[in-house]
C-alpha positions, 0 to 999 in steps of 0.5 A, a space after each residue: 213916882 208912878 208907884 207913889 201915885 198908884 199907892 195914893 190912888 189905892 188909898 183914896 179908893 179905900 178911904 172912899 169905900 170905907 167912908 161910904 160904908 160908914 155913911 151906909 151904916 149910920 144912915 140905918 142906925 145911930 151910933 148908940 143903936 149900933 153899940 147896943 147891938 154889938 154888946 148884945 152878941 154873946 162874946 163866949 160864942 164869938 171866942 170860937 172865931 179865934 181858934 178858927 182863924 188860928 187854924 186858918 194860919 196853921 193850914 198854910 203853915 202845914 202846906 209850906 211845911 210839907 212843900 219844903 220837906 219835899 224840896 229837902 228844905 224842911 223847916 220847923 212847923 213854928 217857922 212855917 207858922 211865922 211865914 204864914 203870919 208874915 204872908 197874911 200881914 203883908 197881903 192884907 196891907 198891900 194892894 191885891 195882896 202883892 206884898 205877902 209872897 215876897 215877904 214870905 220868900 224873904 223870911 224863908 231866905 233868912 232861915 237858909 231856904 233858897 229863893 227858888 225853893 221859897 218861890 216854888 212853895 209860894 207857887 204851889 200854895 197859890 195854886 192850891 188857894 185859887 183852886 180851892 176858892 174856885 171850888 168853894 164858888 162852884 159849890 156855892 152856886 150849885 147848892 145856894 145859887 139863890 143867894 146871888 139874887 140877894 147880892 143885887 145887880 151891882 154885886 152880882 156883876 162883881 161876882 161874875 167878873 170875880 169868877 171869870 178872873 179866878 177861873 182864868 188865873 187858875 186855868 193859866 197856872 194849871 196850864 203852865 204847870 202841866 202843859 208848859 209847851 203850849 203855855 210857852 207858845 201862848 205867852 210868846 204870842 201875847 208878848 208879840 201882840 203887846 210889843 206890836 201894840 206898844 213898840 216901846 216894850 222890850 221883847 227880849 226882856 219880856 221873853 226872858 222873864 217868861 222863860 224864867 216863870 216857865 222854868 219855875 212851873 216846870 220845877 213845880 211839875 217835877 216836884 208833883 211827879 216826885 210827890 203825887 199826893 203833895 198837890 192834893 194835900 195842899 189843895 185840901 189844906 187850902 179848902 179847909 183854910 178858906 172854910 175857916 174864914 168863910 164860917 165866920 159870919 155863922 159864928 156871928 150869926 149864932 152869937 146873936 142868938 139867931 137860927 134857921 140859917 145853916 153853916 153850909 149856907 153861911 159858907 156858900 154866901 161868904 164864898 160868893 162875897 169873897 169872890 166878888 171882891 177878891 180880885 180888886 186891887 185894894 189892901 185886904 179888900 177894905 171897903 169893898 168887902 164891907 159893902 158887899 157883906 152889907 148887901 149880901 147878908 141883909 136878908 140873913 141878919 136884917 137891917 138892925 143886925 147886918 152892920 154889927 154882924 159885918 163889924 164883928 165878922 171883919 174884926 174876927 177874920 181880918 182886923 184882929 188877925 192883922 193885929 195878931 200877926 203884926 205882934 208875931 212879926 215884931 216878936 219874931 224880929 226882936 228874937 232874931 235880932 237878939 240871937 244875932 247879937 248874942 252869936 256875934 258878941 266877942 264873949 261868944 267866940 271860942 278862945 283860940 287853942 294853944 299850940 300849933 295851928 290845926 287846920 279845921 274843916 269849914 263849918 257847914 253852910 246853913 240852908 238846904 239843897 236847891 233841888 226837886 
């Protein structure tokens, strides 16, 4: 019941924000003017967004490919790309992107990857992604800090909170990864404080969960010591992945035939906008991302083009990719179902050999060793 209430509240917030976005757009221009502006964009330039978002998905796939190989659980790159599509789809449709990683771990498990190894892969990918997001945010503030004035007071407040949240999460993950002892004491202290404030909490159960998470981080640290360049490789791929998404407003900018605004400035401004809404518990930051774009890119595109630019940018780096990954998931599940049916069909079973029974060795178990 609580979960249903939470989902309803989340959906209500999304619909309210989307409604406000539509109201803001239509207050500035009529549907006819909006359609005319959208049609004025050079679609040949917009097509450049497709390979950028394909590279976006492939960057995470490459990170997963490298991590699983280091764990001795190597999977073909095409399967890693399928895991990446799974993560994007479920992260986009669930609040705070909570559904992406469990769905990816489940998909890996169906291919024989142990749950512990899949969770470790997701842990390292998350550390790389959050660290890269913080890095892009710092780059934006250092090189284009004046853009914060364009965001306005309300969005600037969201940006400040977003930076603080990302910094806190990133610092906590790195602390658990490289300083497990102090991290365990800190976590136990937080649990003790929470139990004191709310006596109904089960202290022993919370400490057991904390120990399980610490053990997972310890395995990650062991893997990094075994493969020192792995974390740097994952971080570099995450930075490139985010750059592909952050560059989308520049593609739209050029599609409208505009100039004077550099690619670096576009990436910096989009990085700030993404940090401002990335921590909000909304599916795909729907509603919030659109409103922040309208405010942040107003001086870049002008009142006549900022709404069409937002529609095209969000379509390319979110909604179109959501549809594409949904198709990939449907095709992948259909192919898996056909393969299972083919393997279990009676005619697929080999005929029993004539003569005395011969004891054969058991077939190898599909999967990979759960090791670091």
